C-alpha positions in Angstrom: 11.9 -5.0 2.5 10.9 -7.8 5.1 14.2 -7.2 7.0 13.7 -3.4 7.1 10.3 -3.9 8.5 11.6 -6.5 11.1 14.3 -4.0 12.2 11.9 -1.1 12.5 9.5 -3.3 14.6 12.3 -4.8 16.9 14.1 -1.4 17.6 11.6 1.3 17.5 8.0 -0.3 18.0 6.1 -2.1 20.7 2.8 -3.9 20.0 0.7 -4.7 23.0 -2.1 -6.8 21.3 0.5 -8.9 19.2 -1.2 -7.8 16.0 2.2 -7.7 14.5 3.3 -11.3 15.7 3.4 -12.6 12.0 6.1 -9.9 11.4 8.9 -12.3 11.8 11.9 -14.0 9.9 10.1 -17.3 9.6 7.5 -15.7 7.4 10.0 -14.4 4.7 7.5 -12.6 2.4 6.1 -9.5 4.2 3.3 -9.2 1.7 1.5 -12.0 3.9 2.1 -9.9 7.1 -0.6 -7.9 8.9 -1.0 -4.5 7.6 1.0 -4.9 4.5 -0.1 -4.7 0.9 2.1 -5.3 -2.2 2.4 -5.2 -5.9 2.4 -8.4 -7.8 6.2 -8.2 -7.8 6.0 -8.3 -3.9 7.1 -4.6 -3.4 5.5 -3.1 -0.3 3.1 -0.3 -1.2 0.8 0.0 1.9 1.6 -0.1 5.5 -1.8 0.2 7.3 -1.6 -0.4 11.0 -5.0 1.1 12.0 -5.8 0.6 15.6 -3.1 -2.0 15.8 -1.9 -0.9 19.4 1.5 0.0 18.1 3.6 2.5 20.2 7.1 3.9 19.7 8.8 6.3 17.5 8.2 6.7 13.8 11.6 6.3 12.0 12.7 7.5 8.5 13.9 4.0 8.1 10.5 3.4 6.6 11.7 5.0 3.6 13.7 1.9 2.8 10.4 0.7 1.4 11.0 2.3 -1.9 7.6 1.7 -3.3 5.6 2.8 -0.3 2.7 4.8 -1.4 0.6 4.7 1.8 1.5 5.1 5.4 -1.8 4.6 7.4 -1.1 4.7 11.2 -4.3 5.9 13.0 -5.4 4.9 16.4 -2.1 3.8 17.9 0.4 5.3 20.3 3.2 6.5 18.3 5.0 9.4 20.0 7.8 11.9 19.6 8.5 14.3 16.8 8.1 13.4 13.1 11.5 12.4 11.6 12.7 14.9 9.0 13.8 12.0 6.9 10.3 10.7 6.6 9.7 13.3 3.9 12.4 11.7 1.7 9.9 8.9 1.0 9.2 10.2 -2.4 6.6 7.6 -3.3 4.3 8.4 -0.4 0.8 9.7 -1.5 -1.2 8.9 1.5 -0.3 9.8 5.1 -2.6 9.3 8.1 -1.1 9.9 11.5 -4.4 10.7 13.2 -5.2 9.7 16.9 -1.6 9.1 18.0 0.8 11.0 20.4 3.0 12.9 18.2 4.4 16.1 19.4 6.0 19.1 17.7 5.4 20.4 14.2 5.7 18.8 10.9 9.0 19.5 9.3 8.8 22.1 6.5 10.1 19.5 4.2 6.6 18.1 4.0 6.1 20.4 1.2 8.5 18.2 -0.9 5.6 15.7 -1.0 3.6 17.7 -3.5 1.4 14.9 -4.4 0.6 13.6 -1.1 -2.6 13.9 0.9 -2.2 14.3 4.6 -5.0 13.6 7.1 -4.6 14.8 10.7 
């Protein structure tokens, strides 16, 4: 899971205030990284980057975090359309994309996340 997060950070995101500096290969366990919460078995369940000054595109590669239940990204500068594949993250229960710069409509597939709560 750590390698998946590192790949997303390095290829899709920019972090102007360096809040994600601890997201690096020398810190092997992503559960100790900024904005990450995990189960006791070290499975990532929450990605909370509220006001972390992250910009870039949201990618469906985030679904590689099989146990991800909450994707909380308000107050950043994410942009572009919502990737259709994002809604294949079947464990997601909480989505907060408020105060970003997304454009376009939410894909119709959002209905597949029947147990999710969506804010903004």
